[in-house]
C-alpha positions in Angstrom: -17.5 1.8 3.0 -19.8 1.7 6.0 -21.9 4.7 6.6 -20.8 7.0 9.5 -22.7 6.6 12.7 -25.2 9.4 13.4 -25.1 11.4 16.6 -28.3 12.0 18.4 -30.1 15.1 17.0 -29.1 14.4 13.5 -25.5 15.6 13.6 -23.2 13.3 11.5 -20.5 11.4 13.2 -17.3 10.8 11.3 -14.5 9.1 13.2 -12.4 9.4 16.3 -9.4 9.4 14.0 -10.5 12.6 12.3 -10.2 16.2 13.7 -7.3 15.3 16.0 -9.6 13.6 18.5 -7.6 10.3 18.7 -4.4 12.2 19.4 -5.8 14.0 22.4 -4.6 12.4 25.7 -6.8 14.4 28.0 -8.6 17.7 28.2 -6.2 19.7 30.2 -6.0 20.3 33.9 -8.1 18.4 36.4 -8.1 15.0 34.6 -8.1 12.0 36.9 -4.7 10.7 37.9 -3.8 7.1 37.1 -5.7 7.0 33.8 -4.6 7.4 30.2 -6.3 6.6 27.0 -4.3 3.4 26.4 -5.3 2.0 29.7 -8.9 2.9 29.1 -8.8 1.3 25.6 -7.2 -1.9 27.0 -9.9 -2.2 29.6 -12.5 -1.7 26.9 -11.2 -4.6 24.9 -11.2 -6.9 28.0 -14.8 -6.0 28.8 -15.9 -6.5 25.3 -14.3 -9.9 25.2 -15.9 -10.8 28.5 -19.4 -9.3 28.1 -19.9 -8.5 24.4 -21.2 -5.3 22.9 -24.6 -5.7 24.6 -23.1 -5.8 28.0 -20.7 -2.9 27.5 -21.4 0.6 29.0 -19.3 3.5 30.1 -20.5 3.0 33.6 -19.4 -0.7 33.5 -16.1 0.4 32.2 -15.7 3.0 34.9 -16.4 0.4 37.5 -13.7 -1.9 36.0 -11.2 1.0 36.2 -12.4 1.9 39.7 -13.2 5.5 38.6 -16.3 7.5 37.9 -17.9 7.5 34.5 -17.2 11.2 34.2 -13.5 10.4 34.6 -13.5 8.4 31.4 -15.0 11.4 29.5 -11.8 13.3 30.2 -10.2 11.1 27.5 -13.1 10.4 25.0 -16.1 12.4 23.9 -18.5 9.4 23.4 -18.9 5.7 23.8 -18.6 5.4 20.0 -15.2 7.0 20.1 -14.0 4.5 22.7 -15.4 1.5 20.7 -13.6 2.8 17.6 -10.3 3.0 19.6 -10.9 -0.6 20.9 -11.5 -1.8 17.3 -8.2 -0.5 16.1 -6.4 -1.8 19.1 -7.7 -5.3 18.2 -6.4 -4.8 14.6 -3.0 -4.2 16.2 -2.9 -7.8 17.2 -2.5 -8.9 13.6 0.9 -10.3 12.6 1.6 -8.7 9.3 4.1 -10.0 6.8 6.6 -7.9 5.0 5.0 -7.5 1.5 8.4 -6.7 0.0 10.1 -9.8 1.3 11.1 -12.6 -1.1 8.1 -14.7 -0.2 5.4 -16.2 -2.4 2.3 -14.0 -2.5 0.1 -17.1 -2.0 1.7 -17.9 1.3 1.4 -14.3 2.5 -2.2 -14.1 1.4 -3.0 -17.3 3.3 -1.2 -15.9 6.3 -3.2 -12.7 6.3 -6.5 -14.5 5.8 -5.7 -16.9 8.7 -4.7 -14.0 11.0 -7.9 -12.1 10.2 -10.1 -15.1 10.8 -8.5 -15.8 14.1 -9.0 -12.1 15.1 -12.7 -12.3 14.3 -13.1 -15.5 16.3 -11.1 -14.2 19.2 -13.2 -11.0 19.4 -16.8 -11.7 18.3 -17.6 -8.0 18.9 -15.2 -6.9 16.3 -17.2 -7.8 13.2 -20.2 -5.5 13.9 -17.9 -2.6 14.8 -15.8 -3.2 11.6 -19.0 -3.0 9.6 -20.1 0.2 11.4 -17.0 2.5 11.6 -14.7 3.8 8.9 -11.7 1.6 9.9 -9.1 4.3 9.4 -7.1 3.8 12.5 -3.4 3.2 12.1 -3.6 -0.5 12.8 -6.5 -1.0 10.4 -4.7 1.0 7.7 -1.6 -1.0 8.2 -3.6 -4.2 7.6 -5.3 -2.8 4.6 -2.1 -1.5 3.1 -0.3 -4.8 3.5 -3.2 -6.7 1.9 -3.1 -4.3 -1.1 0.6 -4.7 -1.6 0.4 -8.5 -1.4 -2.5 -8.6 -3.9 -0.6 -6.3 -6.3 2.1 -9.0 -6.5 -0.4 -11.6 -7.9 -0.1 -10.3 -11.4 -3.8 -9.2 -11.6 -4.5 -6.0 -13.6 -5.2 -2.8 -11.6 -9.0 -3.0 -12.3 -9.2 -6.4 -10.7 -7.3 -5.8 -7.4 -10.2 -4.5 -5.3 -12.3 -7.4 -6.6 -9.7 -9.9 -5.5 -9.4 -8.3 -2.1 -13.2 -8.4 -1.7 -13.4 -12.0 -2.7 -10.8 -13.1 -0.2 -11.4 -10.9 2.8 -15.2 -10.6 2.6 -15.2 -14.4 2.7 -12.9 -14.3 5.7 -15.0 -11.7 7.4 -18.2 -13.8 7.0 -16.5 -17.0 7.9 -14.8 -15.6 11.0 -18.0 -13.8 12.1 -20.1 -16.9 12.0 -17.4 -19.0 13.7 -17.0 -16.4 16.4 -20.7 -16.2 17.0 -20.9 -20.0 17.2 -18.2 -20.2 19.8 -19.8 -17.3 21.7 -23.1 -19.3 21.8 -21.2 -22.3 23.1 -19.7 -20.2 25.9 -23.1 -18.8 26.8 -24.5 -22.3 27.0 -21.6 -23.5 29.2 -20.7 -26.2 26.6 -17.6 -27.1 24.6 -18.1 -26.7 20.9 -18.2 -30.4 20.2 -20.8 -31.0 22.9 -22.9 -28.1 21.7 -22.7 -29.4 18.1 -23.8 -32.9 19.1 -26.6 -31.5 21.2 -27.8 -29.4 18.3 -27.6 -32.2 15.8 -29.4 -34.7 18.1 -32.2 -32.2 18.7 -32.5 -31.5 14.9 -32.5 -35.2 13.9 -35.2 -35.8 16.5 -37.5 -33.5 14.6 -39.4 -35.0 11.7 -39.4 -31.7 9.8 -35.6 -31.3 10.0 -34.5 -34.9 9.8 -35.0 -35.3 6.1 -32.9 -32.2 5.2 -30.1 -33.3 7.5 -30.1 -36.8 5.9 -29.6 -35.1 2.5 -26.5 -33.4 3.8 -25.1 -36.3 5.8 -22.9 -37.4 2.9 -21.4 -33.9 2.6 -20.7 -33.9 6.3 -19.0 -37.3 6.2 -16.9 -36.4 3.2 -15.7 -33.2 4.8 -14.0 -35.3 7.5 -12.7 -34.2 10.9 -13.4 -35.6 14.3 -14.0 -32.3 16.1 -15.8 -29.1 15.3 -12.4 -27.3 15.2 -11.1 -29.8 12.6 -14.2 -29.4 10.4 -14.1 -25.7 10.5 -10.4 -25.7 9.7 -10.8 -28.0 6.7 -13.7 -26.0 5.3 -11.8 -22.7 5.7 -8.6 -24.1 4.2 -10.4 -25.6 1.2 -12.4 -22.4 0.5 -9.3 -20.3 0.8 -7.5 -22.5 -1.7 -10.4 -22.1 -4.1 -10.0 -18.4 -3.9 -6.2 -18.6 -4.5 -6.7 -20.9 -7.4 -9.3 -18.4 -8.8 -6.8 -15.6 -8.7 -4.2 -17.8 -10.4 -6.7 -18.7 -13.1 -7.7 -15.1 -13.7 -4.1 -14.0 -14.0 -3.6 -16.7 -16.7 -6.8 -15.6 -18.5 -5.7 -12.0 -18.5 -2.3 -13.0 -19.9 -3.9 -15.1 -22.7 -6.2 -12.2 -23.6 -3.4 -9.6 -23.7 -2.8 -8.5 -27.3 0.5 -9.8 -28.8 3.1 -7.1 -29.3 3.1 -5.7 -32.8 
């Protein structure tokens, strides 16, 4: 679990979802008209998508909403509270399967992994926030609960469930984070991913120090296949995910083989 963010002056920060803070819609009389916490949260997500964490500020948000910065503080205590609300709002975009439906756990696990990867790529600011805050908002908990119920249907023993979740979703977290940051760099450079990739490869192969290492990996790149960056990323992700699914299946078989025969 990520450590709680520390408030200035040494006071420990827990979460906007604790102590009833997330349920508060305003501080009483005098709050600005035309605002509510949902509208503020939606605007926060839009600004984070457009400008990233580094470009986000309460003053910038207030300008987007056409209010004063103090108006926003009628609805949240701190910037961190608002970022945590935005994080959970993004988790609400995930399409979750019904873990009790008559559907193969493998297909549901693939679907959850694919949804999470797409979310991380769509919102590159999400991964650092997910690694900072407690992730105990309702949408985040709904995602975690669905993952746990799907993993329980694999046949793994109880002691292996958290390990399986970590193997799959920490892989997805890392993959989606790197892919999201790559696409953000392409956007910042004003280039399409394919053009950015070709530019980077041409620059690297033009350097004597890097050309040798790239030649060594040329056969791997060729074997991977794919005519575009998107196709290459998709093939790598799908194959890696299948390795993890196969690993779960193999571990279930091993546990069954090691189980003592009934006396």
